[in-house]
MARLODO-991751 format. One record per residue (C-alpha): residue number from 0; x, y, z. Coordinates in steps of 0.25 Angstrom, whole numbers. Example, Ala and Ser with C-alpha at 12.3 -4.5 7.8 and 13.67 -1.06 7.14 Angstrom:
+-----+-------+-------+-------+
|   k |    xx |    yy |    zz |
+-----+-------+-------+-------+
|   0 |    49 |   -18 |    31 |
|   1 |    55 |    -4 |    29 |
+-----+-------+-------+-------+
END
This chain:
+-----+-------+-------+-------+
|   k |    xx |    yy |    zz |
+-----+-------+-------+-------+
|   0 |   270 |   165 |   134 |
|   1 |   274 |   153 |   125 |
|   2 |   268 |   153 |   111 |
|   3 |   257 |   142 |   109 |
|   4 |   257 |   132 |    97 |
|   5 |   244 |   137 |    90 |
|   6 |   238 |   129 |    79 |
|   7 |   227 |   135 |    70 |
|   8 |   214 |   129 |    69 |
|   9 |   210 |   122 |    56 |
|  10 |   202 |   129 |    46 |
|  11 |   191 |   119 |    47 |
|  12 |   189 |   124 |    61 |
|  13 |   186 |   138 |    56 |
|  14 |   177 |   132 |    45 |
|  15 |   169 |   124 |    55 |
|  16 |   167 |   136 |    64 |
|  17 |   161 |   145 |    52 |
|  18 |   152 |   134 |    47 |
|  19 |   147 |   131 |    61 |
|  20 |   144 |   145 |    64 |
|  21 |   136 |   147 |    51 |
|  22 |   128 |   134 |    54 |
|  23 |   126 |   139 |    68 |
|  24 |   121 |   152 |    63 |
|  25 |   112 |   148 |    52 |
|  26 |   107 |   134 |    57 |
|  27 |   108 |   133 |    72 |
|  28 |   106 |   147 |    77 |
|  29 |    92 |   149 |    70 |
|  30 |    87 |   136 |    77 |
|  31 |    93 |   138 |    91 |
|  32 |    99 |   151 |    94 |
|  33 |   107 |   147 |   107 |
|  34 |   113 |   135 |   100 |
|  35 |   116 |   143 |    87 |
|  36 |   123 |   154 |    95 |
|  37 |   131 |   144 |   103 |
|  38 |   136 |   137 |    90 |
|  39 |   139 |   150 |    83 |
|  40 |   147 |   155 |    95 |
|  41 |   155 |   141 |    95 |
|  42 |   158 |   143 |    80 |
|  43 |   162 |   157 |    82 |
|  44 |   172 |   153 |    93 |
|  45 |   177 |   142 |    84 |
|  46 |   179 |   153 |    73 |
|  47 |   186 |   162 |    82 |
|  48 |   196 |   151 |    87 |
|  49 |   199 |   148 |    72 |
|  50 |   202 |   163 |    70 |
|  51 |   211 |   164 |    82 |
|  52 |   219 |   151 |    78 |
|  53 |   222 |   157 |    64 |
|  54 |   229 |   169 |    71 |
|  55 |   240 |   161 |    76 |
|  56 |   253 |   158 |    68 |
|  57 |   257 |   144 |    65 |
|  58 |   266 |   138 |    75 |
|  59 |   281 |   139 |    70 |
|  60 |   287 |   125 |    73 |
|  61 |   302 |   125 |    76 |
|  62 |   311 |   120 |    64 |
|  63 |   316 |   106 |    65 |
|  64 |   330 |   104 |    67 |
|  65 |   338 |    96 |    57 |
+-----+-------+-------+-------+
END
């Protein structure tokens, strides 16, 4: 299996997932449980994706020939 070029997600992606989860938990969930749960699940999936993307090492680019 050939190695893939994996680029880590930006830190703003993780920040938006955390802020979105907190807003969904404190503001949306008390008003409408089904939408609140859906948004919280979506932001948890975003957070998990950002954690998974941090586990890969940066891509080692080949050295340029002179």
